[in-house]
N, C-alpha and C positions, 0 to 999 in steps of 0.2 A: 279706113277699115283696118282692124288689128289682126295679128296672126291667128288668133283664136277663131275669128270669123271666117278666115280663109280655110281653116281646117274643118269647120263644121260640116259633118256628113260626107266628107270626100271619099271615105272608104266603105260606105254603106253597102255597095254592091259587090265588093271583093269577097272572095271565098274565105272561110274561116281559117285562122292560123292556129296550129297546134302548139301549145306551150305548157310548161309546168308552172302551176301557180307558185310553187316554192322557189322558182328562179326569178320571179318578178320583184321589182322594187315596190315596197309598201308605200302607201300614201298616208302620211302622218303617222299616228300611233295605232292605226287599224290593223287587226290581224288578217282582214280579208281584202279591203280595198287596196288596189295596186295602181301604179302609174302605167299608162298605156305604153307598151314597148314600141309601138309603131309611130305615133305622133308625139310622144313624150310630154304631152300637155293634158291629155284626157285621163279619166279615171275609169277603172274596171271595178264595179261594185261587188261582184259575185252575187248573182241573182238567186232567188229562192223560189221554189215551186209554191204558188199561192195556196194550194190545198194541203200539201204535206210539210211545207216549210223546209224541205230538203234543199241543200245547196245544188245549184244547177250546173251541168257540165259545160254549157255554152254561156258566154258572156259577151257583152258588146261595150265598146268605149263610148262614154257619154258624149265625147266631143267629135272624134273623127268617124265614128260609126263602125270601125273595124270589129269584126266578130272573132272571138277566140274560143277554142275548145281546150279545156283543162285536161291534160293527160293524166294528172295525178288527183283527179276529183275524188276517187275512192279514199285515198289517204287523207284528204282534207275533211271528208265526211266523217271518217273514223276518228280523227283528231277532235272534231267538234263534239262527238258523242261521248268522248272520255273525259 
């Protein structure tokens, strides 16, 4: 079993962690995707509302399942609109 398998979903039931998207390390060359600051292996994609396509305030790591609340979501939304 590798480390990624050990991390899969371990934080799914933990409360959301408040973070600023602007303080996270980006994944690759994406303006939105970030490296999970908790497990350091997973990706935070910045989800979108399926109806309005607006960036969502809450996000979840694809690997460890930790949920995050973006404290600077309004700035991120404004940046996207401009």
